[in-house]
C-alpha positions as CSV (number, residue, x, y, z in Angstrom):
1,M,46.5,11.3,3.0
2,P,47.6,11.9,6.8
3,F,45.9,15.3,6.9
4,I,42.4,13.9,6.4
5,D,43.1,11.2,9.1
6,R,44.3,13.7,11.4
7,L,41.3,16.1,10.7
8,M,38.8,13.4,11.5
9,R,40.7,12.5,14.6
10,S,40.8,16.3,15.7
11,R,39.1,17.3,19.0
12,A,38.0,20.4,17.1
13,L,35.8,18.4,14.8
14,L,32.8,17.9,17.2
15,P,32.6,21.7,18.3
16,A,32.9,22.8,14.5
17,L,30.0,20.4,13.5
18,L,28.0,21.5,16.4
19,A,28.4,25.1,15.3
20,L,27.4,24.0,11.6
21,G,24.4,22.4,13.0
22,A,23.4,25.5,15.0
23,G,24.0,27.7,12.2
24,I,22.0,25.8,9.7
25,S,19.0,25.7,12.1
26,I,19.3,29.5,12.8
27,S,19.5,30.4,9.1
28,R,16.1,28.7,8.5
29,G,14.1,30.6,11.1
30,Q,11.3,29.5,13.4
31,D,10.2,25.9,13.3
32,A,6.6,25.9,12.1
33,A,6.2,22.2,11.0
34,W,2.7,20.6,10.8
35,D,3.9,18.2,13.6
36,L,4.9,21.1,15.9
37,K,1.7,22.7,15.5
38,N,-0.1,19.5,16.2
39,Y,1.5,17.7,19.1
40,H,5.1,18.4,19.9
41,L,4.3,21.4,22.2
42,Y,1.0,20.2,23.4
43,N,2.4,16.7,24.4
44,A,5.3,18.2,26.4
45,W,2.9,20.7,28.2
46,A,0.4,17.9,28.9
47,F,3.1,15.6,30.5
48,L,4.4,18.3,32.8
49,H,0.7,19.1,33.9
50,A,-0.4,15.5,34.1
51,R,-3.2,15.9,31.6
52,L,-3.4,12.3,30.2
53,G,-6.4,11.3,32.2
54,T,-8.0,14.8,31.9
55,D,-7.8,15.9,28.2
56,L,-9.1,13.8,25.5
57,A,-6.6,14.0,22.5
58,P,-6.4,17.8,21.7
59,A,-3.6,16.8,19.3
60,S,-5.7,14.1,17.7
61,M,-3.9,10.7,17.6
62,Q,-0.6,11.9,18.3
63,S,-1.6,13.0,21.8
64,F,-0.8,9.5,22.9
65,F,2.9,9.6,21.8
66,N,5.7,9.5,24.2
67,P,6.5,13.0,25.1
68,L,10.0,12.5,26.6
69,L,11.8,13.8,23.5
70,D,9.7,17.0,23.2
71,L,10.5,18.1,26.9
72,P,13.7,19.8,26.4
73,Y,12.6,21.9,23.4
74,F,9.3,22.9,25.2
75,W,11.1,23.6,28.6
76,L,13.8,25.7,27.1
77,G,11.2,27.6,24.7
78,T,8.9,28.5,27.6
79,G,11.7,28.8,30.3
80,P,15.3,30.0,29.9
81,L,15.2,30.7,26.4
82,A,11.6,32.1,26.0
83,S,12.9,35.4,24.8
84,A,15.8,34.1,22.8
85,P,14.2,32.3,19.7
86,R,17.4,32.3,17.8
87,I,19.5,30.6,20.5
88,L,16.7,27.9,21.0
89,A,16.9,27.4,17.2
90,G,20.6,27.0,17.6
91,F,20.2,24.4,20.4
92,Q,17.9,22.3,18.2
93,G,20.5,22.5,15.5
94,L,23.0,20.7,17.8
95,W,21.5,17.5,17.3
96,Y,22.3,17.6,13.5
97,G,26.0,18.5,14.2
98,A,26.1,15.5,16.5
99,L,24.7,13.3,14.1
100,V,27.2,14.2,11.5
101,Y,29.9,13.7,14.1
102,A,28.8,10.3,14.8
103,L,28.8,9.6,11.0
104,C,32.4,10.9,10.9
105,R,33.4,8.4,13.8
106,I,31.8,5.5,12.0
107,T,33.4,6.2,8.7
108,L,36.8,6.7,10.5
109,R,36.4,3.2,12.3
110,F,35.4,1.8,9.0
111,A,38.6,3.0,7.5
112,T,40.6,1.6,10.3
113,Q,38.8,-1.7,10.1
114,S,39.7,-1.7,6.3
115,G,43.4,-1.3,7.2
116,R,43.9,2.1,5.8
117,M,44.0,5.8,6.9
118,A,41.1,8.1,6.3
119,H,41.0,9.5,2.6
120,W,39.3,12.4,1.0
121,T,36.8,9.8,-0.2
122,D,35.7,9.2,3.2
123,V,35.0,12.9,3.5
124,V,33.0,12.8,0.3
125,A,31.0,9.7,1.7
126,I,30.4,12.0,4.9
127,V,29.2,14.9,2.7
128,I,26.9,12.6,0.6
129,G,25.1,11.1,3.7
130,A,24.9,14.3,5.8
131,T,23.3,16.3,2.8
132,G,20.4,13.8,2.2
133,T,17.0,15.4,1.8
134,M,15.5,13.8,4.8
135,T,18.6,14.2,7.0
136,L,19.3,18.1,6.1
137,S,15.8,19.1,5.7
138,Q,15.1,18.0,9.2
139,A,18.2,19.8,10.8
140,G,17.0,22.0,13.7
141,M,13.4,20.8,13.7
142,S,11.2,19.4,16.4
143,T,10.3,16.2,14.4
144,N,12.9,14.3,16.6
145,E,14.1,12.1,13.8
146,V,17.6,13.6,13.9
147,P,18.3,12.9,17.8
148,L,16.7,9.4,17.2
149,S,19.2,8.9,14.4
150,L,21.9,10.0,16.6
151,L,21.0,7.1,19.0
152,V,20.9,4.7,16.3
153,L,24.3,5.5,14.8
154,A,25.6,5.5,18.3
155,G,24.5,2.1,18.7
156,Y,26.0,1.1,15.2
157,F,29.4,2.6,16.0
158,I,29.5,0.7,19.4
159,A,28.7,-2.4,17.6
160,M,31.3,-2.2,15.0
161,P,34.1,-3.9,16.8
162,L,31.7,-6.9,17.4
163,V,32.4,-8.3,14.1
164,A,36.1,-8.9,14.7
165,M,36.1,-9.7,18.4
166,P,36.9,-13.1,19.8
167,E,34.7,-14.8,22.2
168,G,34.7,-13.4,25.8
169,A,36.6,-10.2,24.9
170,K,34.1,-7.9,26.6
171,L,31.7,-8.9,23.8
172,A,28.8,-9.0,26.2
173,A,29.0,-5.4,27.5
174,R,29.6,-4.0,24.2
175,A,26.7,-5.8,22.5
176,M,24.2,-4.9,25.3
177,T,25.3,-1.4,25.2
178,A,24.8,-1.0,21.4
179,G,21.4,-2.8,21.8
180,L,20.5,-0.5,24.8
181,V,21.1,2.7,22.9
182,C,19.0,1.4,19.8
183,G,16.4,0.5,22.2
184,L,16.2,3.8,23.7
185,A,15.6,5.3,20.5
186,A,12.6,2.8,19.8
187,G,11.0,3.8,23.2
188,L,11.4,7.5,22.7
189,K,9.5,7.2,19.3
190,P,8.4,4.0,17.4
191,T,9.6,5.2,14.2
192,A,13.0,4.0,15.1
193,V,11.9,0.5,16.2
194,V,13.2,-1.1,13.0
195,Y,16.8,-0.3,13.7
196,A,17.6,-2.7,16.6
197,P,16.7,-5.7,14.8
198,A,18.6,-4.5,11.8
199,L,21.7,-4.0,13.9
200,G,21.4,-7.4,15.4
201,G,20.8,-9.0,12.1
202,A,23.8,-7.2,10.7
203,V,26.3,-8.3,13.3
204,W,25.1,-11.9,12.9
205,I,25.5,-11.9,9.1
206,A,28.9,-10.1,9.4
207,T,30.3,-12.7,11.6
208,G,29.2,-15.6,9.2
209,F,26.4,-16.8,11.6
210,S,29.2,-17.9,14.0
211,R,28.6,-18.9,17.5
212,T,30.0,-15.5,18.6
213,G,28.0,-13.6,16.1
214,T,24.7,-15.4,17.4
215,R,25.5,-14.4,21.0
216,A,26.3,-10.9,20.0
217,A,23.0,-10.4,18.1
218,A,21.1,-12.1,21.0
219,L,22.6,-9.7,23.4
220,I,21.9,-6.7,21.1
221,G,18.3,-7.9,21.3
222,L,18.2,-8.2,24.8
223,G,19.8,-4.9,25.2
224,S,17.4,-3.2,22.9
225,V,14.5,-4.6,25.0
226,A,16.0,-3.0,28.1
227,G,16.5,0.2,26.3
228,F,12.9,0.4,24.9
229,L,11.6,-0.4,28.5
230,A,13.7,2.2,30.2
231,S,12.5,5.0,27.8
232,Y,8.9,3.8,27.3
233,A,7.7,1.4,30.1
234,A,6.2,4.2,32.3
235,W,4.3,5.8,29.4
236,G,3.3,2.4,28.2
237,Y,1.8,1.6,31.6
238,A,0.0,4.8,31.7
239,L,-1.7,4.2,28.3
240,W,-2.3,0.7,29.3
241,T,-4.1,1.6,32.4
242,L,-6.2,4.3,30.5
243,T,-6.9,2.7,27.4
244,G,-6.2,-1.0,27.5
245,N,-3.4,-0.7,25.0
246,P,0.3,0.1,26.0
247,I,1.0,1.6,22.5
248,F,-2.4,3.1,21.9
249,P,-3.6,3.5,19.3
250,M,-1.1,1.6,17.4
251,F,-1.5,-2.2,16.8
252,N,-4.9,-2.3,18.4
253,Q,-5.4,-5.4,16.4
254,V,-3.2,-7.1,18.9
255,F,-4.1,-5.3,22.2
256,H,-7.9,-4.7,21.5
257,S,-8.4,-1.5,23.3
258,P,-12.1,-0.7,23.4
259,W,-11.2,2.9,22.8
260,M,-10.9,2.2,18.9
261,P,-11.5,-0.3,16.2
262,V,-9.4,-3.4,15.7
263,T,-6.9,-1.8,13.2
264,S,-3.0,-1.2,13.2
265,G,-3.3,2.5,13.6
266,T,-0.3,3.1,11.5
267,D,-0.1,5.6,8.6
268,R,-0.3,3.5,5.4
269,Q,-0.8,6.4,3.0
270,F,3.0,6.4,1.9
271,M,3.1,2.5,1.3
272,P,4.0,1.4,-2.1
273,R,1.1,1.2,-4.4
274,S,2.2,-2.1,-6.3
275,L,4.8,-4.9,-6.1
276,T,6.8,-3.1,-8.7
277,Q,6.9,0.1,-6.8
278,A,7.8,-1.9,-3.6
279,V,10.8,-3.4,-5.3
280,L,11.9,-0.2,-7.0
281,Y,10.4,2.5,-4.7
282,P,13.9,4.5,-4.5
283,F,13.7,5.0,-8.4
284,W,10.6,6.9,-8.0
285,W,12.6,9.5,-5.9
286,L,15.0,10.3,-8.7
287,E,12.8,13.0,-10.1
288,K,11.1,15.7,-8.0
289,N,7.8,14.2,-6.8
290,T,5.3,13.9,-4.1
291,T,5.2,10.2,-3.2
292,Q,5.8,11.2,0.3
293,G,2.9,13.5,0.6
294,G,2.5,17.0,-0.4
295,N,6.2,17.9,0.2
296,A,8.0,17.7,-3.1
297,F,11.6,16.4,-3.1
298,A,14.1,14.4,-5.3
299,D,16.8,12.3,-4.0
300,A,19.1,9.8,-5.9
301,R,20.9,8.5,-2.9
302,Y,18.7,5.6,-2.1
303,A,18.5,4.3,-5.8
304,L,22.2,4.7,-6.2
305,A,22.7,2.9,-2.8
306,M,20.7,0.2,-4.1
307,I,22.7,-0.2,-7.3
308,A,25.8,0.0,-5.2
309,L,24.9,-2.8,-3.0
310,V,23.8,-5.0,-5.9
311,A,27.1,-4.2,-7.7
312,A,29.0,-5.2,-4.6
313,G,27.2,-8.4,-4.4
314,L,27.9,-9.3,-8.1
315,A,31.5,-8.3,-7.7
316,A,32.0,-10.5,-4.7
317,A,30.2,-13.3,-6.5
318,I,32.4,-13.0,-9.7
319,A,35.6,-12.9,-7.6
320,R,34.5,-15.7,-5.3
321,G,37.5,-17.5,-3.9
322,R,40.0,-14.6,-4.0
323,L,37.9,-11.8,-2.8
324,A,35.0,-11.5,-0.1
325,P,33.5,-8.6,1.5
326,S,35.3,-7.9,4.9
327,P,33.2,-8.2,8.2
328,A,32.9,-4.5,8.5
329,R,31.5,-4.2,4.8
330,R,29.1,-7.1,5.5
331,M,27.9,-5.3,8.6
332,L,27.1,-2.1,6.6
333,F,25.4,-3.8,3.8
334,A,23.2,-5.9,6.0
335,F,22.3,-3.1,8.4
336,L,21.1,-1.2,5.4
337,A,19.3,-3.9,3.6
338,I,17.5,-5.3,6.7
339,G,16.7,-1.7,8.0
340,Y,15.4,-0.7,4.6
341,G,13.3,-3.8,4.3
342,L,11.8,-3.4,7.7
343,W,11.1,0.4,7.1
344,L,9.4,-0.4,4.0
345,A,7.1,-3.0,5.4
346,L,6.2,-1.1,8.5
347,Y,6.1,2.7,7.4
348,S,7.5,3.7,4.1
349,I,7.6,7.2,5.4
350,L,10.9,8.6,4.2
351,R,11.7,10.9,6.9
352,Y,11.8,8.1,9.3
353,A,14.7,6.8,7.2
354,V,17.5,9.1,8.3
355,P,19.7,6.3,9.7
356,I,19.7,4.6,6.4
357,E,20.1,7.8,4.2
358,I,23.0,9.1,6.1
359,L,25.0,5.9,5.6
360,T,24.4,5.9,1.8
361,G,27.7,7.6,1.2
362,L,29.5,5.1,3.3
363,A,27.7,2.4,1.4
364,F,29.0,4.2,-2.1
365,L,32.5,4.0,-0.7
366,A,32.5,0.4,0.5
367,S,31.0,-0.9,-2.8
368,A,33.4,1.2,-4.9
369,E,36.3,-0.3,-3.0
370,L,35.1,-3.8,-3.4
371,V,34.2,-3.4,-7.1
372,G,37.6,-1.7,-7.7
373,A,39.4,-4.4,-5.9
374,A,37.7,-7.2,-8.0
375,F,38.1,-5.7,-11.4
376,S,41.1,-3.3,-11.4
377,A,44.7,-3.0,-10.2
378,E,44.1,0.8,-10.1
379,R,41.8,0.3,-7.1
380,R,42.4,3.8,-5.6
381,R,41.9,5.7,-8.8
382,I,38.7,3.7,-9.5
383,V,37.3,4.6,-6.0
384,S,38.3,8.2,-6.4
385,L,36.6,8.6,-9.7
386,A,33.6,6.8,-8.5
387,M,33.2,8.8,-5.4
388,A,33.8,12.1,-7.2
389,S,31.1,11.1,-9.8
390,M,28.8,10.1,-7.0
391,L,29.0,13.4,-5.3
392,V,28.5,15.4,-8.4
393,V,25.4,13.4,-9.3
394,V,23.6,13.4,-5.9
395,L,24.3,17.3,-5.3
396,A,23.2,18.1,-8.8
397,T,19.9,16.3,-8.5
398,T,18.8,16.5,-4.9
399,R,15.8,18.8,-4.5
400,Y,15.1,19.7,-0.8
401,T,11.7,20.0,0.9
402,D,10.8,22.4,3.6
403,W,8.6,21.2,6.5
404,G,7.6,24.5,7.6
405,H,9.5,27.6,8.9
406,A,8.6,31.2,9.9
407,P,10.5,34.3,10.6
408,F,11.6,34.6,14.2
409,G,9.5,36.5,16.6
410,R,10.3,38.2,19.9
411,T,9.7,35.0,21.9
412,A,10.5,31.4,21.2
413,F,6.8,30.4,20.7
414,P,5.1,33.7,19.5
415,V,1.5,32.5,20.5
416,Q,-1.0,34.8,22.1
417,A,-4.4,33.0,22.9
418,P,-7.4,34.5,24.7
419,V,-8.5,33.6,28.2
420,V,-11.1,31.0,29.0
421,V,-13.2,30.6,32.2
422,P,-11.9,28.1,34.7
423,G,-13.8,24.9,34.5
424,S,-14.7,25.3,30.9
425,L,-14.4,22.7,28.1
426,V,-12.6,23.7,25.1
427,V,-13.3,21.7,21.8
428,I,-10.3,21.6,19.4
429,L,-11.8,21.4,15.9
430,S,-9.5,19.8,13.2
431,A,-5.8,19.5,13.4
432,P,-3.0,20.9,13.6
433,N,-4.3,23.2,16.5
434,G,-3.0,21.3,19.6
435,Y,0.0,23.8,19.9
436,V,-2.6,26.6,21.0
437,V,-3.5,24.7,24.2
438,P,-0.4,25.5,26.3
439,F,-0.9,29.3,25.6
440,V,-4.6,29.6,26.3
441,R,-4.9,31.5,29.5
442,N,-6.4,29.6,32.4
443,A,-5.5,26.3,30.4
444,E,-4.6,24.3,33.5
445,A,-8.0,25.0,34.8
446,A,-10.0,23.8,31.7
447,R,-10.3,20.6,29.8
448,F,-9.5,20.1,26.2
449,V,-11.2,17.6,23.7
450,S,-10.9,17.1,20.1
451,L,-13.2,16.5,17.1
452,T,-10.9,15.4,14.1
453,W,-10.5,12.5,11.8
454,F,-9.6,10.4,14.7
455,N,-12.9,10.7,16.2
456,A,-14.6,9.8,12.9
457,N,-12.3,6.8,12.5
458,G,-13.4,5.6,16.0
459,A,-17.0,6.3,15.8
460,G,-19.0,3.9,18.1
461,Y,-16.0,3.1,20.2
462,G,-14.7,4.2,23.6
463,F,-12.7,7.3,22.7
464,S,-15.4,8.8,20.5
465,D,-17.9,8.1,23.0
466,R,-16.1,9.8,25.7
467,V,-15.5,12.9,23.8
468,N,-19.3,12.9,22.8
469,D,-20.2,12.6,26.4
470,A,-17.8,15.2,27.6
471,I,-19.4,17.8,24.9
472,V,-23.0,16.8,25.3
473,K,-23.0,16.6,29.1
474,H,-20.8,19.7,29.9
475,A,-22.9,22.2,31.8
476,G,-20.5,25.1,32.2
477,P,-18.7,27.4,29.7
478,M,-17.8,25.9,26.4
479,Y,-15.4,27.1,23.7
480,A,-14.0,26.0,20.3
481,V,-10.6,26.4,18.7
482,L,-11.2,26.5,14.9
483,R,-10.1,27.8,11.5
484,D,-12.0,28.6,8.4
485,T,-11.2,25.1,7.1
486,S,-12.8,23.4,10.1
487,E,-16.1,22.8,8.3
488,P,-16.0,19.0,8.7
489,E,-15.4,19.1,12.4
490,Q,-18.1,21.8,12.9
491,A,-20.5,19.3,11.2
492,M,-19.3,16.8,13.9
493,L,-20.0,19.3,16.6
494,R,-23.5,20.0,15.0
495,A,-24.4,16.3,15.1
496,L,-23.8,16.5,19.0
497,L,-25.3,20.0,19.6
498,P,-27.9,20.7,16.9
499,R,-28.6,24.1,17.9
500,Y,-25.4,25.9,18.8
501,R,-23.7,29.1,17.6
502,F,-20.3,30.7,17.8
503,T,-20.1,34.0,19.7
504,S,-17.4,36.3,21.1
505,C,-14.7,34.9,18.7
506,A,-11.2,36.2,19.4
507,R,-8.3,35.9,17.1
508,I,-5.4,33.7,18.3
509,A,-2.3,35.6,17.2
510,S,0.4,33.2,16.1
511,G,3.8,34.0,14.5
512,I,3.9,30.2,13.8
513,E,1.1,30.4,11.4
514,Q,3.2,32.0,8.4
515,T,5.7,31.1,5.7
516,R,9.4,32.4,5.7
517,R,8.0,35.1,3.4
518,R,5.2,36.0,5.9
519,R,2.5,34.6,3.8
520,D,-0.4,33.9,6.4
521,L,-1.4,30.3,7.0
522,S,-3.8,30.7,10.0
523,D,-7.0,30.4,8.1
524,N,-8.6,32.6,10.7
525,L,-7.5,30.7,13.7
526,R,-9.6,31.8,16.5
527,L,-11.2,30.8,19.9
528,C,-15.0,31.3,20.1
529,E,-17.5,30.7,22.8
530,I,-20.0,28.1,22.0
531,Q,-23.5,29.2,23.0
532,R,-26.2,26.4,23.1
533,E,-29.7,27.6,22.5
534,R,-32.4,26.7,24.9
535,G,-33.4,22.9,24.7
536,A,-30.1,22.1,23.1
């Protein structure tokens, strides 16, 4: 079908997909996700104003995350596009359009490596991957998983020719570049750390563990280390000099920062509850469920991809001697399997699995082609029927979640916070309240500290001690940012200041604290003065 092949090679494809991504983002409204309200805005502001050594985690644990990915969104939203919230949303949607374009390029290269032109079944594979719950639901959002996945897919695309390259044919430069791109993603946000080893392992397996494949995998690893250092080393050094742990608070059982207990610091709440669930976790997602927290969703892609890979393995085993998966297929299957295994062991947080999810459609296609070649002379018909059926099943059963959106306001970040006296201490009670900090008037002349679950987890250690000292010993004006739901944190404050009261409370007006149907979510978000009674 030459038309499809020409379409996928067209120069108009990229601008069309970018426009699609921008349109999807604008149609959803203002990003109002929990993470945006907790740390994406604060971290960018804090970096631009060199607050790492001044504030004490106003955005709780996430205050220590690498802020580089958050800078473009924050800078545009508080600068050139401050009065153009829809254009800012459209800008954020470009990442999704670029990600789908990367998927198109991978799919086209896969077709070429398979010795054929692109077919409508390739388009089906793209649609299946691009409409996954975690991929599509994060289009236009500040979670950063979409731009990270774009880097990972770029690395995969660059590495694809390695599985067929002879020794010395510019292999080193290509392998290093592929690893570098994936390493950049890992350095920008650790949620992408599993994909560089998955790519190196996939290339090694796809080349049959050959000498060339071993060298390529090693160079991918070397490149990924270089990429990681390029995007993370400066931030890691700053954390190390401040806390004694370059990835604080993660993996503190390795680095032993005195600021926190000897624990991993990773979020384990979404890990499988049993061995059975670990093995069959994707089948829990077939029906609408909340295994990934309070966000209900349903997605059959992961379970069907697992079945497809098993079917491909069985087909290859049965037809052994006359049929074997091509290097391109082995690379795809190995990348998905290794990436999923590492993801499952480290996080099991599904929205971090976008690079796996977006390739599920291509995995269906690769498996269907292999099974069709093994068992039927009507290979093309079998593949067409399988892909059409798969498309109907996934689209009919997928249930999307919404991470949080609000109606657009007059400004990109419609937040109006009261003024504080220069030299004051502002205590952020509970999360997600960190996003308020950049919009507090005189914020640059104040100091912000937090009382959240993070303090409770580190009670008796350096971070908690520093926060406690800052509150107890502060002699000037003191304020609190709180909600009606901040009672546990108020109890923590009461333990430090037994006799205090809130006075002169002023509402923090925030257009982000609502649903798309304008239901108020603010819980009386406010800034109050903390008045200590005599002797307190």
